[in-house]
PASERO-998022 format. One record per residue (C-alpha): x, y, z; residue number from 0; chain. Coordinates in nm, 3 decimals. Layout:
BEGIN
east,north,up,resi,chain
X,Y,Z,NUM,A
...
//
This chain:
BEGIN
east,north,up,resi,chain
-6.458,1.623,1.797,0,A
-6.285,1.933,1.661,1,A
-6.041,1.923,1.953,2,A
-5.954,1.556,1.875,3,A
-5.882,1.642,1.511,4,A
-5.654,1.925,1.617,5,A
-5.468,1.691,1.853,6,A
-5.414,1.433,1.576,7,A
-5.301,1.708,1.336,8,A
-5.049,1.836,1.591,9,A
-4.908,1.487,1.643,10,A
-4.886,1.441,1.265,11,A
-4.698,1.769,1.224,12,A
-4.458,1.677,1.506,13,A
-4.388,1.339,1.342,14,A
-4.319,1.510,1.008,15,A
-4.075,1.749,1.178,16,A
-3.898,1.461,1.354,17,A
-3.876,1.265,1.028,18,A
-3.732,1.570,0.853,19,A
-3.467,1.617,1.122,20,A
-3.366,1.249,1.110,21,A
-3.357,1.248,0.728,22,A
-3.144,1.564,0.723,23,A
-2.898,1.407,0.970,24,A
-2.846,1.093,0.763,25,A
-2.819,1.283,0.434,26,A
-2.562,1.520,0.586,27,A
-2.368,1.227,0.735,28,A
-2.361,1.045,0.400,29,A
-2.235,1.357,0.224,30,A
-1.963,1.401,0.485,31,A
-1.854,1.041,0.439,32,A
-1.846,1.085,0.063,33,A
-1.626,1.393,0.104,34,A
-1.387,1.204,0.332,35,A
-1.366,0.909,0.093,36,A
-1.307,1.129,-0.211,37,A
-1.020,1.338,-0.076,38,A
-0.796,1.439,-0.364,39,A
-0.423,1.463,-0.310,40,A
-0.197,1.712,-0.485,41,A
0.041,1.520,-0.711,42,A
0.292,1.621,-0.974,43,A
0.247,1.483,-1.328,44,A
0.588,1.563,-1.474,45,A
0.937,1.510,-1.334,46,A
1.258,1.615,-1.505,47,A
1.083,1.619,-1.839,48,A
0.914,1.281,-1.794,49,A
0.535,1.257,-1.804,50,A
0.390,1.069,-1.508,51,A
0.075,0.867,-1.465,52,A
-0.166,0.966,-1.189,53,A
-0.176,0.788,-0.855,54,A
-0.538,0.713,-0.951,55,A
-0.438,0.529,-1.271,56,A
-0.430,0.192,-1.096,57,A
-0.683,-0.090,-1.090,58,A
-0.786,-0.235,-0.757,59,A
-0.670,-0.596,-0.772,60,A
-0.545,-0.673,-0.422,61,A
-0.646,-1.001,-0.261,62,A
-0.861,-0.849,0.017,63,A
-0.920,-0.491,-0.095,64,A
-0.739,-0.179,0.032,65,A
-0.588,-0.206,0.379,66,A
-0.619,0.082,0.623,67,A
-0.315,0.058,0.848,68,A
-0.328,0.237,1.183,69,A
0.011,0.398,1.245,70,A
-0.041,0.397,1.621,71,A
0.005,0.022,1.624,72,A
0.221,-0.014,1.315,73,A
0.571,-0.161,1.333,74,A
0.784,-0.273,1.040,75,A
0.942,-0.598,1.157,76,A
1.272,-0.734,1.028,77,A
1.334,-1.090,1.140,78,A
1.436,-1.438,1.028,79,A
1.805,-1.513,0.978,80,A
1.938,-1.210,1.163,81,A
2.121,-1.194,1.495,82,A
1.860,-0.967,1.651,83,A
1.511,-0.904,1.509,84,A
1.419,-0.535,1.503,85,A
1.110,-0.321,1.467,86,A
1.081,0.026,1.318,87,A
0.816,0.290,1.365,88,A
0.692,0.458,1.049,89,A
0.844,0.793,1.146,90,A
1.179,0.633,1.223,91,A
1.203,0.514,0.865,92,A
1.066,0.821,0.691,93,A
1.266,1.073,0.896,94,A
1.598,0.898,0.964,95,A
1.706,0.769,0.623,96,A
1.815,0.951,0.310,97,A
1.528,0.952,0.060,98,A
1.567,0.811,-0.288,99,A
1.356,0.918,-0.587,100,A
1.305,0.705,-0.898,101,A
1.073,0.719,-1.197,102,A
0.973,0.356,-1.249,103,A
0.691,0.197,-1.447,104,A
0.476,-0.070,-1.284,105,A
0.358,-0.326,-1.541,106,A
0.062,-0.540,-1.442,107,A
-0.003,-0.885,-1.586,108,A
-0.357,-0.761,-1.659,109,A
-0.213,-0.548,-1.940,110,A
-0.203,-0.199,-1.790,111,A
0.091,0.006,-1.662,112,A
0.162,0.325,-1.464,113,A
0.476,0.538,-1.463,114,A
0.524,0.703,-1.125,115,A
0.782,0.909,-0.938,116,A
0.845,0.691,-0.635,117,A
1.014,0.820,-0.322,118,A
1.131,0.604,-0.034,119,A
1.436,0.456,0.129,120,A
1.688,0.206,0.000,121,A
1.638,-0.126,0.172,122,A
2.014,-0.182,0.194,123,A
2.029,0.137,0.405,124,A
1.759,0.002,0.634,125,A
1.951,-0.327,0.665,126,A
2.289,-0.162,0.721,127,A
2.272,-0.188,1.100,128,A
2.138,-0.544,1.102,129,A
2.362,-0.850,1.126,130,A
2.236,-1.085,0.858,131,A
2.339,-1.448,0.898,132,A
2.562,-1.581,0.618,133,A
2.323,-1.861,0.521,134,A
2.049,-1.610,0.429,135,A
1.994,-1.591,0.054,136,A
1.632,-1.478,0.020,137,A
1.422,-1.187,0.144,138,A
1.051,-1.250,0.202,139,A
0.804,-0.962,0.229,140,A
0.471,-0.992,0.410,141,A
0.174,-0.754,0.385,142,A
-0.107,-0.656,0.619,143,A
-0.359,-0.850,0.408,144,A
-0.167,-1.179,0.422,145,A
0.002,-1.132,0.084,146,A
0.367,-1.229,0.045,147,A
0.642,-1.249,-0.216,148,A
1.019,-1.306,-0.217,149,A
1.345,-1.209,-0.390,150,A
1.710,-1.310,-0.388,151,A
1.911,-1.088,-0.154,152,A
2.134,-0.981,-0.445,153,A
1.837,-0.836,-0.635,154,A
1.742,-0.612,-0.342,155,A
2.094,-0.501,-0.256,156,A
2.252,-0.464,-0.601,157,A
1.965,-0.267,-0.755,158,A
1.913,-0.018,-0.471,159,A
1.554,-0.135,-0.439,160,A
1.339,0.097,-0.229,161,A
1.027,0.077,-0.021,162,A
0.825,0.383,-0.116,163,A
0.620,0.611,0.106,164,A
0.546,0.871,-0.162,165,A
0.410,0.870,-0.517,166,A
0.438,1.178,-0.737,167,A
0.549,1.384,-0.437,168,A
0.240,1.288,-0.234,169,A
0.229,1.043,0.055,170,A
0.083,0.704,-0.033,171,A
-0.291,0.662,-0.019,172,A
-0.422,0.352,0.162,173,A
-0.529,0.216,-0.179,174,A
-0.172,0.250,-0.304,175,A
-0.007,0.065,-0.017,176,A
0.034,0.304,0.276,177,A
0.256,0.295,0.473,178,A
0.508,0.124,0.239,179,A
0.510,-0.031,-0.108,180,A
0.801,-0.216,-0.263,181,A
0.923,-0.068,-0.592,182,A
1.023,-0.393,-0.760,183,A
1.202,-0.260,-1.067,184,A
1.211,-0.488,-1.373,185,A
0.949,-0.717,-1.213,186,A
0.583,-0.779,-1.292,187,A
0.333,-0.592,-1.077,188,A
0.245,-0.886,-0.851,189,A
0.597,-0.858,-0.706,190,A
0.530,-0.496,-0.601,191,A
0.395,-0.583,-0.259,192,A
0.191,-0.318,-0.074,193,A
0.114,-0.256,0.296,194,A
0.447,-0.411,0.400,195,A
0.459,-0.503,0.767,196,A
0.729,-0.772,0.791,197,A
1.055,-0.848,0.612,198,A
1.215,-1.188,0.672,199,A
1.562,-1.312,0.581,200,A
1.548,-1.677,0.477,201,A
1.767,-1.957,0.343,202,A
1.484,-2.088,0.122,203,A
1.529,-1.964,-0.237,204,A
1.225,-2.166,-0.339,205,A
0.982,-1.979,-0.114,206,A
0.670,-1.901,-0.312,207,A
0.437,-1.614,-0.228,208,A
0.063,-1.574,-0.282,209,A
0.054,-1.569,-0.663,210,A
0.367,-1.775,-0.705,211,A
0.192,-2.064,-0.529,212,A
-0.078,-2.031,-0.792,213,A
0.154,-2.078,-1.088,214,A
0.308,-1.736,-1.137,215,A
0.682,-1.707,-1.197,216,A
0.888,-1.690,-0.879,217,A
1.137,-1.451,-1.038,218,A
0.868,-1.224,-1.184,219,A
1.111,-1.090,-1.444,220,A
0.951,-0.853,-1.696,221,A
1.148,-1.000,-1.985,222,A
0.997,-1.342,-1.921,223,A
0.650,-1.490,-1.901,224,A
0.476,-1.434,-1.569,225,A
0.368,-1.800,-1.571,226,A
0.611,-2.080,-1.484,227,A
//
């Protein structure tokens, strides 16, 4: 009888040890995941005497949550009314074009704003080697989450509009639009499309993107109401 009790006690102790090992594994794994998800970037908060917001001073209001773009399969497509559609790798854009830095404030229709040092490339530089057909009058941007918005060609070209890959001297976080976010100066925040994966030249000035189809202004001008 004593031997049977000892056997049951041994099994119980073994089970406790196994449970402890399993519990330790899952707790350690959860802590590791928390550390990965809470990586802090090093950002500057002042540029040429101008105070900057933090890259974390943004509300999450995208239509499908943050997109995590895999660069191995990423291509920025430029198509539509061009003689030859082209695709760019991320590194081809970041490394082969002169960078442009601008301090620009993003104003959201929700009532908050963030002033950031944006760094990227001028879109007109990216388009310089592309033969755009004369009937094109509109540029449509598409994102990895299905979002889209559009602008007159003149707005993009005449204002040296950039697609940014850095904020406050740090590369974009996935939450902020990695690999590229449009810096749509003088436009409401819904025009600042993130996770850009396709740019299309069009002859349809009335194209309406995700929010524009839902009653938001197609121009998105800051000095006007964001509702049509």
